[in-house]
C-alpha distance (Angstrom), angle and dihedral (degrees) to the residues before:
residue distance angle dihedral
X1 . . .
X2 3.77 . .
X3 3.76 117.0 .
X4 3.75 122.0 -155.6
X5 3.87 137.0 -151.3
X6 3.77 135.2 -169.9
X7 3.80 120.1 -120.7
X8 3.84 120.9 -171.8
X9 3.86 116.7 -153.2
X10 3.87 91.6 -3.8
X11 3.76 125.7 -169.5
X12 3.87 119.7 -63.8
X13 3.86 89.4 -104.1
X14 3.85 91.1 69.0
X15 3.92 90.8 51.0
X16 3.84 89.1 49.5
X17 3.87 87.9 55.5
X18 3.77 88.0 52.4
X19 3.77 91.9 51.7
X20 3.73 94.4 48.6
X21 3.83 96.3 44.9
X22 3.78 96.3 45.2
X23 3.89 89.6 48.0
X24 3.71 90.3 52.0
X25 3.74 101.0 43.4
X26 3.82 108.0 23.3
X27 3.77 100.5 26.3
X28 3.87 91.4 -122.1
X29 3.87 114.1 156.4
X30 3.79 122.3 -146.3
X31 3.77 141.3 151.5
X32 3.89 118.6 -119.9
X33 3.79 88.5 -123.0
X34 3.81 94.4 60.0
X35 3.70 90.4 93.3
X36 3.85 93.8 60.1
X37 3.87 87.6 40.9
X38 3.94 90.3 58.9
X39 3.60 95.8 41.0
X40 3.91 95.6 52.2
X41 3.81 99.5 36.8
X42 3.83 107.3 46.1
X43 3.66 123.0 69.3
X44 3.90 89.9 -112.9
X45 3.77 131.6 -6.7
X46 3.71 134.7 -170.8
X47 3.86 128.1 -171.1
X48 3.80 106.9 -166.3
X49 3.80 116.6 -163.9
X50 3.59 140.8 178.3
X51 3.77 117.0 -147.2
X52 3.77 138.1 176.1
X53 3.91 102.7 -88.4
X54 3.76 114.4 -93.7
X55 3.79 92.2 14.2
X56 3.73 141.7 73.2
X57 3.75 94.0 -125.0
X58 3.89 108.6 135.4
X59 3.78 119.8 -119.2
X60 3.82 102.6 160.0
X61 3.77 139.6 -16.1
X62 3.87 143.4 -170.8
X63 3.82 129.2 175.3
X64 3.81 131.8 -150.1
X65 3.74 127.6 -163.0
X66 3.79 126.1 -172.8
X67 3.82 116.0 -153.2
X68 3.89 113.6 -172.9
X69 3.86 123.8 -151.2
X70 3.88 136.4 160.1
X71 3.71 89.4 -90.2
X72 3.81 91.9 54.7
X73 3.80 136.4 -91.7
X74 3.77 125.4 -40.4
X75 3.79 117.5 -158.3
X76 3.69 124.5 -155.1
X77 3.83 127.5 -162.0
X78 3.86 123.2 -154.9
X79 3.64 147.4 148.9
X80 3.95 93.4 49.2
X81 3.71 101.0 169.3
X82 3.85 140.7 146.0
X83 3.79 123.4 -163.4
X84 3.75 107.6 -109.4
X85 3.79 98.1 -117.3
X86 3.90 88.3 57.7
X87 3.74 98.1 46.9
X88 3.78 119.8 122.1
X89 3.83 93.8 28.4
X90 3.79 97.2 100.7
X91 3.84 93.3 -112.7
X92 3.74 98.2 130.5
X93 3.72 102.4 48.5
X94 3.83 98.4 67.6
X95 3.81 91.4 56.2
X96 3.77 89.8 46.6
X97 3.68 89.7 54.4
X98 3.80 89.9 47.6
X99 3.71 93.0 60.5
X100 3.77 90.6 42.0
X101 3.85 87.6 57.6
X102 3.80 89.4 57.1
X103 3.79 89.7 49.8
X104 3.78 92.6 54.8
X105 3.80 113.9 162.1
X106 3.74 95.7 -15.5
X107 3.83 126.2 107.7
X108 3.75 116.0 -90.7
X109 3.76 135.0 -176.6
X110 3.79 139.9 -162.8
X111 3.63 140.4 169.7
X112 3.78 105.6 -118.3
X113 3.76 120.8 -155.8
X114 3.65 116.8 -135.2
X115 3.69 99.7 -101.0
X116 3.81 92.8 49.2
X117 3.92 103.5 34.9
X118 3.91 95.4 91.4
X119 3.83 90.7 48.5
X120 3.75 94.1 50.3
X121 3.89 88.9 53.2
X122 3.72 96.6 46.3
X123 3.86 102.1 36.5
X124 3.83 100.5 33.1
X125 3.83 107.6 21.9
X126 3.83 100.6 -109.3
X127 3.74 90.4 140.2
X128 3.90 101.5 124.5
X129 3.80 96.8 98.9
X130 3.92 135.9 157.5
X131 3.84 116.5 -113.0
X132 3.82 89.9 -108.3
X133 3.83 137.8 65.3
X134 3.85 124.9 -138.8
X135 3.76 115.1 -110.2
X136 3.85 125.6 -154.2
X137 3.83 115.1 -139.3
X138 3.82 115.5 -174.1
X139 3.71 137.3 -178.4
X140 3.89 127.0 -168.7
X141 3.83 111.5 -119.0
X142 3.74 89.1 -128.1
X143 3.72 89.5 60.6
X144 3.85 95.1 48.0
X145 3.74 130.4 93.3
X146 3.76 128.7 -175.9
X147 3.82 115.4 -127.2
X148 3.70 115.9 -110.6
X149 3.82 93.3 -140.1
X150 3.80 128.5 30.5
X151 3.77 132.8 168.0
X152 3.80 121.0 -50.8
X153 3.74 92.7 -154.4
X154 3.77 92.8 79.6
X155 3.90 136.7 49.6
X156 3.70 132.6 -178.2
X157 3.82 139.4 -138.3
X158 3.73 135.9 -172.0
X159 3.66 108.3 -94.6
X160 3.86 93.6 -113.6
X161 3.82 89.5 59.8
X162 3.84 97.3 61.0
X163 3.86 132.1 77.3
X164 3.85 97.5 -84.3
X165 3.69 92.1 -155.0
X166 3.84 90.6 59.4
X167 3.77 88.3 48.1
X168 3.67 92.7 51.8
X169 3.76 87.9 48.2
X170 3.70 91.7 54.5
X171 3.76 91.7 47.8
X172 3.83 88.7 58.6
X173 3.85 87.6 61.9
X174 3.79 84.9 59.7
X175 3.73 102.5 38.6
X176 3.78 116.0 24.4
X177 3.93 89.2 -154.6
X178 3.86 115.4 80.3
X179 3.81 105.1 -109.5
X180 3.91 97.6 165.6
X181 3.83 91.6 126.6
X182 3.82 92.3 46.3
X183 3.77 97.6 46.7
X184 3.92 94.1 43.5
X185 3.81 88.8 54.7
X186 3.94 89.3 44.9
X187 3.91 90.6 53.3
X188 3.73 90.6 50.8
X189 3.88 98.5 51.5
X190 3.77 118.0 118.4
X191 3.90 117.2 -92.7
X192 3.83 90.2 19.5
X193 3.72 130.6 131.0
X194 3.89 126.6 -167.2
X195 3.75 131.3 -178.9
X196 3.80 133.4 175.6
X197 3.81 122.7 -144.0
X198 3.84 120.2 -142.2
X199 3.80 133.5 -172.5
X200 3.87 124.1 -129.7
X201 3.80 90.1 -83.9
X202 3.82 92.6 54.8
X203 3.81 94.8 -106.7
X204 3.75 116.9 147.7
X205 3.81 109.9 -116.8
X206 3.89 99.8 169.1
X207 3.73 149.0 -22.3
X208 3.76 135.9 -150.8
X209 3.77 139.7 -171.0
X210 3.75 127.3 -155.3
X211 3.83 120.7 -160.1
X212 3.76 131.6 -166.3
X213 3.71 101.0 -129.3
X214 3.92 140.4 169.9
X215 3.82 123.3 -51.3
X216 3.91 87.7 34.1
X217 3.83 90.9 -77.7
X218 3.83 133.0 147.1
X219 3.74 113.3 -128.8
X220 3.85 119.0 -157.7
X221 3.77 96.1 -157.1
X222 2.93 114.4 -176.8
X223 3.86 112.9 6.0
X224 3.79 119.6 173.8
X225 3.83 130.7 168.1
X226 3.80 135.7 163.7
X227 3.81 92.9 -132.7
X228 3.84 141.1 2.5
X229 3.84 93.7 -101.5
X230 3.67 93.4 56.9
X231 3.84 91.9 45.1
X232 3.81 90.2 54.4
X233 3.76 91.5 56.0
X234 3.71 91.2 46.5
X235 3.74 95.4 51.6
X236 3.78 94.3 46.7
X237 3.84 91.8 52.0
X238 3.85 93.0 45.3
X239 3.83 93.1 51.0
X240 3.64 89.6 49.5
X241 3.86 91.4 57.7
X242 3.80 91.3 62.8
X243 3.73 116.6 82.1
X244 3.87 111.4 -128.0
X245 3.78 91.8 -2.5
X246 3.75 87.9 169.3
X247 3.86 89.9 66.5
X248 3.74 92.8 66.5
X249 3.89 120.4 93.5
X250 3.73 102.5 -119.2
X251 3.86 147.9 -44.6
X252 3.82 131.4 -144.4
X253 3.73 149.9 170.4
X254 3.88 128.3 -110.6
X255 3.80 101.2 -156.2
X256 3.78 144.2 158.6
X257 3.80 108.0 -94.1
X258 3.74 91.7 -134.3
X259 3.92 86.4 70.4
X260 3.70 111.2 65.5
X261 3.92 95.4 176.4
X262 3.77 93.7 92.2
X263 3.87 88.9 59.4
X264 3.86 90.4 46.4
X265 3.75 87.3 52.3
X266 3.72 96.5 52.3
X267 3.78 89.0 46.3
X268 3.91 89.0 54.7
X269 3.89 86.8 56.8
X270 3.76 96.6 45.1
X271 3.76 126.5 92.7
X272 3.75 85.6 -133.8
X273 3.85 129.7 7.8
X274 3.79 89.4 -128.9
X275 3.75 89.5 67.2
X276 3.85 91.6 68.9
X277 3.74 113.0 95.3
X278 3.86 123.4 -156.1
X279 3.79 132.8 -170.4
X280 3.83 133.9 170.4
X281 3.83 100.9 -107.9
X282 3.85 120.7 167.5
X283 3.77 143.2 -13.6
X284 3.94 125.6 -141.8
X285 3.84 107.1 -121.5
X286 3.70 130.6 -176.2
X287 3.82 134.9 -173.1
X288 3.76 106.3 -145.3
X289 3.83 109.4 10.5
X290 3.71 131.8 11.6
X291 3.94 110.2 -131.1
X292 3.82 108.3 -142.9
X293 3.76 120.3 -135.7
X294 3.92 133.6 -161.7
X295 3.70 92.5 -106.9
X296 3.87 97.3 -177.5
X297 3.96 86.7 62.4
X298 3.77 95.8 49.1
X299 3.71 114.4 94.0
X300 3.77 94.1 157.5
X301 3.74 130.4 3.5
X302 3.79 119.8 -126.8
X303 3.85 123.4 -119.2
X304 3.69 101.2 -6.1
X305 3.71 93.2 -160.0
X306 3.83 97.6 59.8
X307 3.87 106.6 9.8
X308 3.93 129.3 71.8
X309 3.77 97.1 -156.7
């Protein structure tokens, strides 16, 4: 009979199993360095795992990040996963309760997938939710084409060539919490491309990052723009930064369903609108207080494991 043990912040090998397995069974997309990114850029971080005793063979996992601010800490929960052959045996719930005990009476957030959202609300108090879900619209790179002509009202620059205080100020219009440290580290990750879009007066009207992630995918995360016209310029210039972007499998946006501009943007880059696929994917959920976001500017949220916008 298989025995199990719990490991907190296990070796990288265990995290790489999580990335591979969640990519294969849940269609989640991450980089192998995300574990180190979370550990070094949040105020505290825990990856709690269950493994087969005496081995590093993954059974279940959940991660918890603490993000401090003047109004108090916000905890975020991600990577809640159980290996398929061990599902239904109650192996995940104890470690989820373990991280919730760390959260205590503080506000916490997670992105709940459709099949788990109601359970998170009823069993763990993640019942402060927006009225909308987040949709995921995707396009195969082989089915994509970059428009020859886009608006001349906007230009883009790589993130390191803009006034960084102005970029930080723009980000505060997206996320009310100060995440300068987090986003700076995000922009500097390997296999990561970030551009900022500006209007004719030089004002920042959006920015976006594309990462090379698991399953040979491109992940626009995050992608923000004040309007569709600016977003089109931004996506064109970002794709053109990536050598042979057509050789990757796909890219897509994870966006609030109340904002249909991300879908319209993908359709503009598709050889045919019918080639864009859309599914209902997740919902942002909080325990104590819902943190509002400017949904019309959100074309794709950032790190969907530990960010809410």
